[in-house]
ZALO-948678 format. One record per residue (C-alpha): residue in three letters; x, y, z. Coordinates in nm, 2 decimals, always signed. Example, Ala and Ser with C-alpha at 12.3 -4.5 7.8 and 13.67 -1.06 7.14 Angstrom:
2
SITE  zator    east   north      up
SITE    Ala   +1.23   -0.45   +0.78
SITE    Ser   +1.37   -0.11   +0.71
REM end
This chain:
343
SITE  zator    east   north      up
SITE    Met  +11.99  +17.31  +22.22
SITE    Lys  +12.04  +16.98  +22.40
SITE    Leu  +12.13  +16.82  +22.07
SITE    Phe  +12.39  +17.09  +22.01
SITE    Arg  +12.54  +17.04  +22.35
SITE    Ser  +12.55  +16.66  +22.30
SITE    Ser  +12.72  +16.70  +21.96
SITE    Ala  +12.97  +16.94  +22.10
SITE    Arg  +13.06  +16.70  +22.39
SITE    Trp  +13.11  +16.42  +22.14
SITE    Leu  +13.32  +16.63  +21.92
SITE    Leu  +13.54  +16.73  +22.21
SITE    Leu  +13.57  +16.37  +22.32
SITE    Ala  +13.67  +16.26  +21.97
SITE    Leu  +13.94  +16.53  +21.97
SITE    Leu  +14.08  +16.43  +22.31
SITE    Leu  +14.08  +16.05  +22.27
SITE    Pro  +14.40  +16.04  +22.06
SITE    Leu  +14.58  +16.25  +22.33
SITE    Ile  +14.50  +16.01  +22.61
SITE    Pro  +14.81  +15.81  +22.70
SITE    Thr  +14.78  +15.43  +22.69
SITE    Ser  +15.01  +15.14  +22.77
SITE    Lys  +14.84  +14.92  +22.51
SITE    Ala  +14.92  +14.98  +22.15
SITE    His  +14.59  +14.83  +22.04
SITE    Ala  +14.39  +15.08  +22.25
SITE    Gly  +14.52  +15.39  +22.08
SITE    Val  +14.28  +15.55  +21.84
SITE    Phe  +14.45  +15.69  +21.54
SITE    Ile  +14.17  +15.89  +21.37
SITE    Ser  +13.80  +15.89  +21.32
SITE    Val  +13.62  +15.94  +20.99
SITE    Gly  +13.26  +16.00  +20.90
SITE    Phe  +13.25  +15.76  +20.60
SITE    Ala  +13.36  +15.40  +20.55
SITE    Pro  +13.69  +15.29  +20.39
SITE    Pro  +13.68  +15.12  +20.04
SITE    Val  +13.66  +14.75  +20.01
SITE    Leu  +13.98  +14.55  +20.04
SITE    Pro  +14.15  +14.49  +19.70
SITE    Val  +14.24  +14.14  +19.59
SITE    Tyr  +14.61  +14.08  +19.52
SITE    Val  +14.88  +13.82  +19.51
SITE    Gln  +15.11  +13.77  +19.81
SITE    Pro  +15.48  +13.81  +19.72
SITE    Ile  +15.69  +13.50  +19.80
SITE    Cys  +15.87  +13.52  +20.13
SITE    Pro  +16.24  +13.55  +20.03
SITE    Thr  +16.40  +13.43  +20.35
SITE    Pro  +16.28  +13.24  +20.66
SITE    Gly  +16.20  +13.44  +20.97
SITE    Leu  +16.00  +13.72  +20.80
SITE    Met  +15.64  +13.79  +20.91
SITE    Trp  +15.36  +13.89  +20.67
SITE    Thr  +15.17  +14.22  +20.75
SITE    Pro  +14.86  +14.25  +20.53
SITE    Gly  +14.78  +14.57  +20.34
SITE    Tyr  +14.51  +14.80  +20.48
SITE    Trp  +14.34  +15.13  +20.43
SITE    Ala  +14.47  +15.43  +20.63
SITE    Tyr  +14.35  +15.79  +20.63
SITE    Gly  +14.56  +16.09  +20.52
SITE    Pro  +14.53  +16.45  +20.39
SITE    Asp  +14.33  +16.34  +20.08
SITE    Gly  +14.12  +16.07  +20.24
SITE    Tyr  +14.18  +15.69  +20.25
SITE    Tyr  +14.50  +15.56  +20.11
SITE    Trp  +14.63  +15.20  +20.07
SITE    Val  +14.93  +15.08  +20.27
SITE    Pro  +15.07  +14.78  +20.07
SITE    Gly  +15.12  +14.45  +20.24
SITE    Gly  +15.47  +14.33  +20.30
SITE    Trp  +15.71  +14.10  +20.47
SITE    Val  +15.89  +14.24  +20.78
SITE    Pro  +16.12  +14.10  +21.05
SITE    Ala  +15.95  +14.04  +21.38
SITE    Pro  +16.07  +14.27  +21.66
SITE    Tyr  +16.15  +13.97  +21.88
SITE    Thr  +16.12  +13.59  +21.88
SITE    Gly  +15.77  +13.48  +21.94
SITE    Ala  +15.61  +13.80  +21.82
SITE    Leu  +15.29  +13.78  +21.61
SITE    Trp  +15.12  +14.07  +21.43
SITE    Thr  +14.77  +14.19  +21.49
SITE    Pro  +14.65  +14.40  +21.19
SITE    Pro  +14.49  +14.74  +21.23
SITE    Tyr  +14.12  +14.77  +21.16
SITE    Trp  +13.84  +15.02  +21.12
SITE    Gly  +13.54  +14.99  +21.35
SITE    Trp  +13.21  +15.18  +21.37
SITE    Glu  +13.18  +15.34  +21.71
SITE    Gly  +12.96  +15.63  +21.82
SITE    Gly  +12.86  +15.73  +21.47
SITE    Ala  +13.21  +15.74  +21.32
SITE    Tyr  +13.47  +15.50  +21.18
SITE    Ile  +13.75  +15.46  +21.43
SITE    Phe  +14.10  +15.34  +21.33
SITE    His  +14.26  +15.09  +21.57
SITE    Val  +14.64  +15.06  +21.53
SITE    Gly  +14.80  +14.72  +21.48
SITE    Tyr  +15.05  +14.58  +21.72
SITE    Trp  +15.29  +14.30  +21.80
SITE    Gly  +15.23  +14.05  +22.08
SITE    Pro  +15.26  +13.69  +22.19
SITE    His  +14.91  +13.62  +22.04
SITE    Val  +14.70  +13.76  +21.76
SITE    Gly  +14.42  +13.97  +21.91
SITE    Tyr  +14.10  +14.11  +21.79
SITE    Tyr  +14.11  +14.29  +21.45
SITE    Gly  +13.74  +14.34  +21.38
SITE    Gly  +13.68  +14.01  +21.20
SITE    Ile  +13.83  +14.16  +20.88
SITE    Asn  +13.93  +13.91  +20.62
SITE    Tyr  +14.27  +14.04  +20.51
SITE    Gly  +14.36  +13.70  +20.36
SITE    Phe  +14.69  +13.51  +20.38
SITE    Gly  +14.61  +13.35  +20.72
SITE    Tyr  +14.42  +13.66  +20.86
SITE    Gly  +14.06  +13.54  +20.79
SITE    Gly  +13.91  +13.75  +21.07
SITE    Ile  +13.98  +13.53  +21.37
SITE    Gly  +14.34  +13.48  +21.49
SITE    Phe  +14.61  +13.39  +21.25
SITE    Ala  +14.64  +13.07  +21.04
SITE    Gly  +14.95  +13.15  +20.84
SITE    Gly  +15.21  +13.00  +21.08
SITE    Met  +15.33  +12.95  +21.43
SITE    Trp  +15.65  +12.97  +21.64
SITE    Arg  +15.82  +12.64  +21.71
SITE    Gly  +16.11  +12.65  +21.95
SITE    Gly  +16.23  +12.99  +21.84
SITE    Val  +16.17  +12.92  +21.47
SITE    Phe  +15.87  +13.05  +21.28
SITE    Ala  +15.70  +12.78  +21.07
SITE    Tyr  +15.49  +12.88  +20.77
SITE    Asn  +15.15  +12.72  +20.69
SITE    Thr  +15.19  +12.68  +20.31
SITE    Ala  +14.82  +12.63  +20.28
SITE    Val  +14.79  +13.01  +20.28
SITE    Met  +15.15  +13.14  +20.28
SITE    Arg  +15.38  +13.16  +19.97
SITE    Val  +15.73  +13.08  +20.06
SITE    Gly  +16.05  +12.99  +19.88
SITE    Val  +16.19  +12.65  +19.81
SITE    Gly  +16.52  +12.47  +19.88
SITE    Gly  +16.72  +12.37  +20.18
SITE    Ala  +16.65  +12.68  +20.38
SITE    Trp  +16.28  +12.60  +20.38
SITE    Gly  +16.32  +12.24  +20.49
SITE    Gly  +16.28  +12.07  +20.83
SITE    Asn  +16.03  +12.25  +21.06
SITE    Arg  +16.01  +12.57  +20.85
SITE    Val  +15.69  +12.47  +20.67
SITE    Tyr  +15.38  +12.27  +20.72
SITE    Val  +15.02  +12.24  +20.57
SITE    Asp  +14.71  +12.28  +20.78
SITE    Arg  +14.39  +12.38  +20.59
SITE    Glu  +14.15  +12.31  +20.88
SITE    Val  +14.29  +12.60  +21.09
SITE    Val  +14.24  +12.82  +20.79
SITE    Asn  +13.87  +12.73  +20.78
SITE    Arg  +13.82  +12.78  +21.15
SITE    Gly  +13.97  +13.13  +21.13
SITE    Met  +13.73  +13.26  +20.87
SITE    Val  +13.45  +13.50  +20.96
SITE    Pro  +13.15  +13.40  +20.75
SITE    Gly  +12.99  +13.68  +20.54
SITE    Gly  +13.28  +13.92  +20.58
SITE    Gly  +13.38  +13.93  +20.21
SITE    Arg  +13.62  +14.21  +20.13
SITE    Val  +13.46  +14.46  +20.37
SITE    Ala  +13.73  +14.67  +20.54
SITE    Phe  +13.55  +14.77  +20.86
SITE    Asn  +13.36  +14.63  +21.15
SITE    Gly  +13.00  +14.72  +21.25
SITE    Gly  +12.79  +15.00  +21.12
SITE    Pro  +12.60  +14.99  +20.79
SITE    Asn  +12.71  +14.69  +20.59
SITE    Gly  +13.01  +14.62  +20.82
SITE    Val  +13.14  +14.29  +20.94
SITE    Arg  +12.93  +14.15  +21.22
SITE    Tyr  +13.18  +14.00  +21.46
SITE    Gln  +13.25  +14.08  +21.82
SITE    Ala  +13.57  +13.99  +22.02
SITE    Ser  +13.56  +13.65  +22.19
SITE    Ala  +13.66  +13.60  +22.55
SITE    Gln  +14.00  +13.47  +22.44
SITE    Glu  +14.06  +13.76  +22.21
SITE    Arg  +13.97  +14.00  +22.49
SITE    Ser  +14.23  +13.83  +22.71
SITE    Tyr  +14.49  +13.88  +22.44
SITE    Met  +14.40  +14.24  +22.43
SITE    Ser  +14.52  +14.28  +22.79
SITE    Glu  +14.87  +14.14  +22.71
SITE    Arg  +15.18  +14.35  +22.68
SITE    His  +15.21  +14.48  +22.32
SITE    Thr  +15.47  +14.64  +22.10
SITE    Ala  +15.40  +14.92  +21.86
SITE    Pro  +15.47  +14.88  +21.48
SITE    Thr  +15.84  +14.87  +21.40
SITE    Ser  +16.03  +15.16  +21.24
SITE    Phe  +16.02  +14.97  +20.91
SITE    Gln  +15.64  +14.95  +20.92
SITE    Ser  +15.61  +15.32  +21.02
SITE    Gln  +15.84  +15.43  +20.73
SITE    His  +15.64  +15.20  +20.49
SITE    Glu  +15.32  +15.37  +20.60
SITE    Gln  +15.47  +15.72  +20.56
SITE    Ala  +15.59  +15.63  +20.21
SITE    Ala  +15.24  +15.52  +20.12
SITE    Arg  +15.09  +15.83  +20.27
SITE    Ala  +15.32  +16.05  +20.05
SITE    Asp  +15.22  +15.85  +19.73
SITE    Arg  +14.94  +16.04  +19.56
SITE    Thr  +14.85  +15.73  +19.36
SITE    Ala  +14.78  +15.53  +19.68
SITE    Tyr  +14.47  +15.75  +19.76
SITE    Ala  +14.13  +15.61  +19.68
SITE    Lys  +14.04  +15.96  +19.55
SITE    Ala  +14.30  +15.91  +19.28
SITE    Asn  +14.27  +15.54  +19.20
SITE    Gly  +13.90  +15.48  +19.27
SITE    Gly  +13.97  +15.22  +19.53
SITE    Arg  +14.19  +15.02  +19.30
SITE    Pro  +14.55  +15.11  +19.40
SITE    Gln  +14.84  +15.00  +19.18
SITE    Asn  +15.09  +14.93  +19.45
SITE    Leu  +14.91  +14.65  +19.64
SITE    Ala  +15.21  +14.46  +19.80
SITE    Ala  +15.57  +14.54  +19.84
SITE    Ser  +15.78  +14.30  +19.64
SITE    Arg  +16.07  +14.32  +19.88
SITE    Pro  +16.08  +14.30  +20.27
SITE    Leu  +16.01  +14.63  +20.43
SITE    Asn  +16.35  +14.64  +20.59
SITE    Glu  +16.50  +14.63  +20.24
SITE    Asn  +16.29  +14.90  +20.08
SITE    Arg  +16.45  +15.23  +19.97
SITE    Gly  +16.23  +15.52  +19.87
SITE    Pro  +15.85  +15.53  +19.83
SITE    Val  +15.70  +15.19  +19.88
SITE    Gly  +16.02  +15.03  +19.74
SITE    Gly  +15.94  +14.82  +19.45
SITE    Ala  +15.58  +14.75  +19.52
SITE    Arg  +15.46  +14.78  +19.16
SITE    Pro  +15.65  +14.47  +19.03
SITE    Gly  +15.50  +14.27  +19.31
SITE    Asn  +15.13  +14.32  +19.23
SITE    Glu  +15.04  +14.15  +18.91
SITE    Gly  +15.26  +13.92  +18.72
SITE    Arg  +15.58  +13.93  +18.93
SITE    Pro  +15.50  +13.91  +19.30
SITE    Gly  +15.82  +13.88  +19.50
SITE    Asn  +16.09  +13.70  +19.30
SITE    Glu  +15.88  +13.49  +19.06
SITE    Gly  +16.01  +13.68  +18.76
SITE    Arg  +16.37  +13.60  +18.84
SITE    Pro  +16.57  +13.30  +18.72
SITE    Gly  +16.60  +13.01  +18.97
SITE    Gly  +16.25  +13.04  +19.11
SITE    Pro  +16.14  +13.20  +19.43
SITE    Asn  +16.43  +13.07  +19.63
SITE    Gly  +16.71  +13.12  +19.38
SITE    Gly  +16.64  +13.48  +19.31
SITE    Ala  +16.49  +13.59  +19.63
SITE    Arg  +16.79  +13.63  +19.86
SITE    Pro  +17.00  +13.85  +19.63
SITE    Glu  +16.72  +14.08  +19.58
SITE    Gly  +16.76  +14.26  +19.91
SITE    Gly  +17.11  +14.18  +20.01
SITE    Pro  +17.45  +14.30  +19.88
SITE    Ala  +17.41  +14.10  +19.57
SITE    Ala  +17.09  +14.27  +19.47
SITE    Arg  +17.25  +14.55  +19.27
SITE    Pro  +17.48  +14.33  +19.05
SITE    Thr  +17.19  +14.10  +18.97
SITE    Pro  +16.95  +14.33  +18.78
SITE    Glu  +16.99  +14.12  +18.46
SITE    Gly  +17.08  +14.44  +18.27
SITE    Arg  +17.45  +14.42  +18.35
SITE    Pro  +17.50  +14.04  +18.31
SITE    Ser  +17.35  +14.06  +17.97
SITE    Gln  +17.61  +14.32  +17.85
SITE    Pro  +17.91  +14.09  +17.90
SITE    Ala  +17.72  +13.84  +17.68
SITE    Arg  +17.71  +14.10  +17.40
SITE    Pro  +18.09  +14.09  +17.33
SITE    Ser  +18.05  +13.72  +17.25
SITE    Gln  +17.81  +13.82  +16.97
SITE    Pro  +18.09  +13.96  +16.75
SITE    Ala  +18.18  +13.59  +16.70
SITE    Ala  +17.88  +13.57  +16.47
SITE    Arg  +18.01  +13.86  +16.25
SITE    Pro  +18.06  +13.67  +15.93
SITE    Ala  +17.74  +13.84  +15.82
SITE    Pro  +17.88  +14.19  +15.89
SITE    Glu  +18.18  +14.09  +15.67
SITE    Ser  +17.95  +14.05  +15.38
SITE    Arg  +17.82  +14.40  +15.45
SITE    Pro  +18.11  +14.64  +15.45
SITE    Asn  +17.90  +14.94  +15.56
SITE    Gln  +17.80  +14.79  +15.90
SITE    Pro  +18.14  +14.78  +16.06
SITE    Ala  +18.19  +15.15  +15.98
SITE    Ala  +17.87  +15.23  +16.18
SITE    Arg  +17.97  +15.03  +16.49
SITE    Pro  +18.27  +15.22  +16.62
SITE    Ala  +18.04  +15.50  +16.74
SITE    Pro  +17.87  +15.29  +17.01
SITE    Gln  +18.20  +15.13  +17.09
SITE    Gln  +18.35  +15.46  +17.18
SITE    Ser  +18.06  +15.53  +17.42
SITE    Arg  +18.10  +15.19  +17.58
SITE    Pro  +18.46  +15.16  +17.72
SITE    Ala  +18.38  +14.81  +17.84
SITE    Gln  +18.34  +14.69  +17.48
SITE    Thr  +18.68  +14.79  +17.35
SITE    Ala  +18.75  +14.44  +17.25
SITE    Arg  +18.53  +14.48  +16.94
SITE    Pro  +18.79  +14.67  +16.73
SITE    Ala  +19.01  +14.35  +16.74
SITE    Pro  +18.75  +14.14  +16.56
SITE    Gln  +18.70  +14.42  +16.31
SITE    Gln  +19.07  +14.43  +16.23
SITE    His  +19.06  +14.05  +16.16
SITE    Ser  +18.76  +14.09  +15.94
SITE    Ala  +18.90  +14.38  +15.74
SITE    Pro  +19.21  +14.20  +15.61
SITE    Arg  +19.01  +13.91  +15.49
SITE    Pro  +18.83  +14.11  +15.22
SITE    Gln  +19.16  +14.25  +15.11
SITE    Ala  +19.31  +13.91  +15.08
SITE    Glu  +19.02  +13.79  +14.88
SITE    His  +19.05  +14.09  +14.64
SITE    Ser  +19.43  +14.04  +14.60
SITE    Arg  +19.40  +13.68  +14.50
SITE    Pro  +19.16  +13.72  +14.21
SITE    Ala  +19.38  +13.99  +14.05
SITE    Pro  +19.68  +13.75  +13.97
SITE    Lys  +19.44  +13.49  +13.84
SITE    Gly  +19.28  +13.74  +13.59
SITE    Arg  +19.63  +13.84  +13.45
REM end
């Protein structure tokens, strides 16, 4: 009977905790689950297309059908000097509790989870603010090239990366409990937890909602191996579910697959020039130049007759009939000359 009452009190407390108002974004408990999240998948970080964006690593959230993967992505900081503390799962009172991420002047405690890309479990080694400009540590961050990335935009520091790693964490996605990460908040991290924090931006919230609605993002459907691991475009440029995350996972993270390298093709991808650049349209204007190589069709009289059909469906290629008119008279002239010679 006592056991029943104790369980009932704990259940009531678990239901009331999310309703308790709090001034600290990190203190809000999103949900509690009775089983652990899957391991963190390994993926390639997309290249940062423009300076000033902050990396938010991917994580497991919980939805109607269990755990689902929220892809990592680049996102604008809500204010100058803001740093992102990722969310994490922690074992507390016999359940896995989800702690929401937040923005603040320092990176606080996130359970010692090794999310990679500067988030090795302790603090953040991926960059720092310098006089109102965010500088990227290219020892762990993938950024573009060119003039925009010169000066104080980049630096290399591998020692800070090693100091921020929690040993033995591996790819475990939760702190404490059976087989969880063994790391407790330091005094400095606890002081950071008392600072004024800002909740995730609207771009991040929309990104998480899109992942929640994606049935393939759930571990139940993908066996803990989601296809959309990282958004290829910044979160403020995404349109629709997870906006282009699939091309950014395997062979084409960010803008690596575009001509000109990461810097040349990155900026147009999300700006006004993004739609004209999808390589499909520029390749079509190149096709009208191909009729210049039509001496071969002249030797095959049947081919020109088959081409007018696609020309009618493509108004932009109306210039093709002109080359055909020039090619048609040539065979007639060749036939008319041999006739007088035979007579």
